[in-house]
C-alpha positions as CSV (number, residue, x, y, z in Angstrom):
1,M,4.1,17.4,-21.0
2,H,4.7,20.9,-20.5
3,P,7.9,21.9,-19.0
4,S,6.6,22.9,-15.1
5,F,4.4,20.0,-14.9
6,Q,8.2,17.7,-15.9
7,E,10.1,20.1,-14.0
8,R,7.9,19.7,-10.4
9,I,7.4,16.0,-11.1
10,D,11.9,16.3,-11.2
11,E,11.5,17.6,-7.9
12,L,9.1,15.4,-6.2
13,R,11.4,12.3,-7.7
14,V,14.3,14.2,-6.0
15,L,12.6,14.7,-2.6
16,L,11.2,11.2,-2.4
17,Q,14.7,10.1,-2.7
18,Q,15.8,12.1,0.3
19,T,13.3,11.1,2.2
20,N,14.5,6.9,1.3
21,A,17.5,8.0,2.2
22,A,16.4,9.8,5.3
23,R,14.8,6.3,6.6
24,A,17.1,3.8,5.6
25,A,19.6,5.7,7.5
26,F,16.8,6.1,11.0
27,F,16.7,2.0,10.7
28,S,20.2,1.3,10.4
29,R,20.8,3.9,13.6
30,T,18.2,2.0,15.6
31,D,20.1,-1.3,14.4
32,R,16.1,-2.7,12.4
33,P,15.9,-3.6,9.6
34,M,13.2,-1.4,6.7
35,P,10.1,-2.8,6.7
36,K,9.3,-5.1,4.2
37,Q,5.8,-3.6,2.8
38,P,4.3,-0.3,4.3
39,V,1.8,0.0,6.2
40,R,-1.5,-0.6,4.8
41,Y,-3.9,0.9,7.6
42,Q,-3.5,5.0,8.9
43,V,-5.3,6.5,11.7
44,T,-6.6,10.0,10.8
45,G,-8.1,12.9,13.1
46,E,-9.9,14.8,10.2
47,S,-13.2,15.2,11.6
48,V,-14.2,16.6,15.4
49,G,-13.9,14.4,18.2
50,M,-13.5,11.2,15.6
51,F,-11.4,8.6,14.0
52,Q,-10.5,7.7,10.8
53,I,-9.5,4.6,10.1
54,V,-8.1,4.4,6.1
55,D,-7.3,2.3,4.0
56,L,-4.2,3.7,2.5
57,A,-4.0,0.9,-0.7
58,T,-7.7,2.1,-1.4
59,G,-7.8,5.8,0.0
60,K,-11.4,4.9,1.1
61,T,-12.4,5.1,5.8
62,H,-13.1,1.6,7.0
63,A,-14.1,2.5,10.4
64,F,-14.5,5.5,13.3
65,R,-13.6,5.3,16.7
66,Q,-14.1,8.5,19.3
67,A,-10.4,7.2,20.8
68,Y,-7.1,7.4,19.2
69,K,-6.2,4.3,21.2
70,A,-9.3,2.2,19.9
71,A,-8.5,3.5,16.5
72,H,-5.2,2.0,16.8
73,D,-6.1,-0.7,18.2
74,L,-8.3,-1.6,15.4
75,A,-6.3,-1.2,12.6
76,M,-3.9,-3.0,14.1
77,Q,-6.1,-5.1,14.4
78,F,-6.9,-4.7,10.2
79,E,-3.4,-5.2,9.5
80,A,-2.7,-8.3,11.1
81,A,-5.7,-9.5,9.4
82,S,-4.5,-8.8,5.9
83,K,-1.7,-10.8,6.0
84,R,0.9,-8.5,7.0
85,V,2.3,-8.4,10.6
86,T,4.0,-5.6,11.5
87,L,7.6,-5.1,12.9
88,M,6.5,-4.1,16.7
89,A,4.1,-7.1,17.4
90,Q,7.0,-9.3,16.1
91,E,9.4,-7.8,18.0
92,N,7.0,-7.3,21.4
93,D,4.8,-10.7,21.0
94,V,1.9,-8.8,20.4
95,K,-0.1,-11.9,18.9
96,F,-3.6,-10.0,16.9
97,A,-6.9,-11.8,16.2
98,D,-6.6,-13.3,12.8
99,T,-9.5,-13.8,11.0
100,P,-8.3,-16.2,8.1
101,R,-10.0,-15.9,4.1
102,G,-13.3,-15.8,3.6
103,A,-13.4,-16.5,7.4
104,S,-17.1,-14.9,8.9
105,T,-16.7,-13.1,11.7
106,R,-20.3,-13.5,12.2
107,S,-21.1,-15.1,15.6
108,T,-24.2,-16.4,14.1
109,P,-24.4,-18.1,10.9
110,R,-26.9,-15.6,7.9
111,G,-30.9,-15.3,8.3
112,A,-30.6,-17.0,12.1
113,G,-32.0,-13.9,15.1
114,I,-29.9,-13.8,18.1
115,H,-31.1,-17.2,20.1
116,G,-29.6,-18.7,17.3
117,W,-33.4,-19.5,15.7
118,Q,-34.2,-18.7,12.1
119,S,-35.6,-15.6,12.6
120,R,-37.4,-16.0,8.9
121,Q,-39.6,-19.3,8.2
122,V,-39.5,-20.4,4.9
123,E,-42.6,-21.6,3.3
124,S,-42.8,-24.3,1.2
125,K,-44.0,-24.4,-2.3
126,R,-48.2,-25.5,-2.1
């Protein structure tokens, strides 16, 4: 590895240690434990007039909202659905709608129309 790359990596390692120390100091001053897992979904305002909800694990955008509050609420629901309850929700007894793994969020079964009838008739073999 080139020496300048190694120097940069060493610099970043020192900065990361300082950041972790600052986080630990903050949580000790507020008498709260540090979260065990980092936040998975983040609201970003990269687009003009639109807020994106980004999955930090994959870097993919999951949804868009026009209002920050709506984007934040949806990100909190995504977080709860990913089986991680945030510390703030535990402290305030906030409960989010949680969808079990493998369960569908659709109100009607696949292939059903808005009235519950099959939208396509399956023709039997002749």
